[in-house]
N, C-alpha and C positions, 0 to 999 in steps of 0.2 A: 564446456558443453553439458556437464552434469548439472550445473546450476540452472540451466535452461531445460534440459531434457526431463529431469525428475518432476518438476512441477507441471510441465506440459502433459506428461504421461498420467500423472495423478488426476489432473483436471479432466483429461479425456475419459479416464476410468469412471470418475464420479458422475460426469455428464451422461455417459452411457447408462449407468445404473439408474439415474433419475429418469431419463427418457424411456428406458425399458422397464421401469418399475421393478428393478432387480432386488436381490436379497439385501444389498446395502441399504436400500430405502427402508425396508422393514426394521432393520437394526437402528437406523437413524431416527425413525419415529419413536421407537421404544426408548432410546436415549433421551430424546426431547421430552417425553412424558416424565422421565425421572428428573430432569433438570429444570423444567419450567416452574418458576415461582415468581410471578410479577410483583415487584415492589419498587419503591422510589429510587433505590440505588441502581437497580438494573435499568430503569428508565433513564437516569442521568448518564450512566455509562454508554448506553446505546446512542444517546444524543451527541456524544463526542464524535460519532461517525457522520453527523449531518454535514452537508456541503457548507452550510452557513458557519460551521465551527472549524472544520478541517481545512477548507480551502483558504481562508484568511491566514492561517498559520503558514501554509505553503507560500502565500503571497509575500509574507514578511521575509521568509527565507530567500525567495527569488530576489527581492530588493537588496537584501544584505549581500548575497552572492554577486549580484551585478555591480553593486557599489564597490565591493572589495576588489573585484576583477579590474574595474576601470582604474581604481586608485593605485593598484600595483602594476599597471601596465600589462596585464595579461593579454596574450595574443588570443583573439576571438573570445573575449571575456563574456560575450553575450550568449555563447553556445550552451553552457550548462544550464543557465536559467531558462533559455528558450526550450531546450530539450525537456526540462522538468515540466514546463507549462504544457507542452504537447503531450507528454506522458499522462498528465492529469486529464486532459481533454479526451484521451483515448478511453478512459474509464467508462463514461456513459455511452460512447460510441460502440464499445464491445458488450457492455452489460445489458443494455436495452434490447438488442436483437436476441441475445441469449435468453432473457426473460420471456420474450414473446414466443420463442421457439420451444423452450422446454415446458412452459405453461404449468409450472408446478404450483399446486395449491399451498396456502399457508397453514400454519399450525392451528389447532383448536383455540388458541389464546387470542387470535385475531379474527376480524370479520371475514366471512367467506369471500375469497378472491383467489386469483392465480397470478403467476409472474413473480414468484419469490426466489427463483434460482437463476443466477447466483445472487448473493447479497450485495446490493449496491452500496450500503452503508459500510460494510466491511472493506470492499474494494476501495472506496473513497478514503477510508482511514489508512489502509496499507500504503496506498500510493501517495497521498498528501503528506502524511507524517514521515513515511519512508523517504520520499523525494526531498523533503525539507532537511532530513538528517544527512543525506548524501551531499547536499549543497553546503551544509554548514560544517561538516567534519573537516574539510581542508582549511577552514578559517580558524580552527581551534589549535593552539600550540601545545596544549597540555593533554597528555594521554588520559589523565583522570577525567578531564572535561569531555573528551571524545567518548570515553567509556560511559560516562553518565548520560550523554546525549543518546547513545544507542539504547541504553537501558530504558530511558524515558520513552523513546519511540516504541520499543517493544511493549512497555507497560500500557501505553495508550491503545495500541492495536489489540492487545489481549483484553484490555478493559472493554473496548467496544464490542469485541467478539463475544465475551462473556455476557455482557448486558443484553445483546440481541437475542442470544439463546435463552438466557434466564427469563427475560421478559416475554419470550414466545414470539418475537417478531420474525425469527427465522429458525429453520431446522439447522442442526449442527453441520450437515453436509453443505448447506448453502454458504456457510461461513468458511469452511475449509476450502471449498472451490474458489472462493474469492481470495483466500490466502495464496493459492496457486497462481491465479491470474495476476494478482498484484506482484508476486515474486518474479514472474516473467518480465513484467514491465519494468520493475526496479533493476533487475539484472541488466537489461538493455540500457537503462539510464546510467547505471554505474559505469558501463563501458565508455559511454560518451564523456562522463565527468572525469574518469581516471585518465583517459587519453588526452583530454584537454589540459589536465593538470600536468601530465608528464611532458606534453609538447611545450607548455609554457615554461616549465623548469629547464628544459633542455635549451630553450631559446633565450634564456635570461643570461646575459654576460656576467661574469664574476666581477665583483667590485675590487678584488685584490689585484694589485699591480706588482710588477717585479718578479724575480725568480721565487719559486716555491722553496 
């Protein structure tokens, strides 16, 4: 419950501050002014959160997980990939109404507009790369490879987040709110993936014959 409750509470707090123009917003704007420094690197990192980049990565993970599940005879092998795809589809379904409702203006580094909260690029990166990691982890037999995959996922998400703030595409709170939103979605997805894996393991008969 803590894994779900903490990001939900933090997201609610940030959203309340954004809508009410609370003291966190002032601190957020001051932090943004100190961090913004548009350059080519920040632009490149921000682009890693584009749908055209992140979603194909998830699509490859979906295909690998589905193929592995079928090849090993996993019960309901289609469930984890399907759940991951639905989780990805929930990102625009949740982010778009929130952008319209909060109507937050952008930073001085972008043309005057509204609808910047929460960050769609950050949410896309968190869910796409996070879901791909959750699907691929059970396929890796080495603890070193699993650790490397988790670190790669974290590096991609943090890189996108840094690029968006550094380039001035988003306020820091826009990014943090999307971390919270993505965390809630990924926790729910991890429950589906872990239960499916446990059920498959429990239902797989042992190949050993004879007395133990």
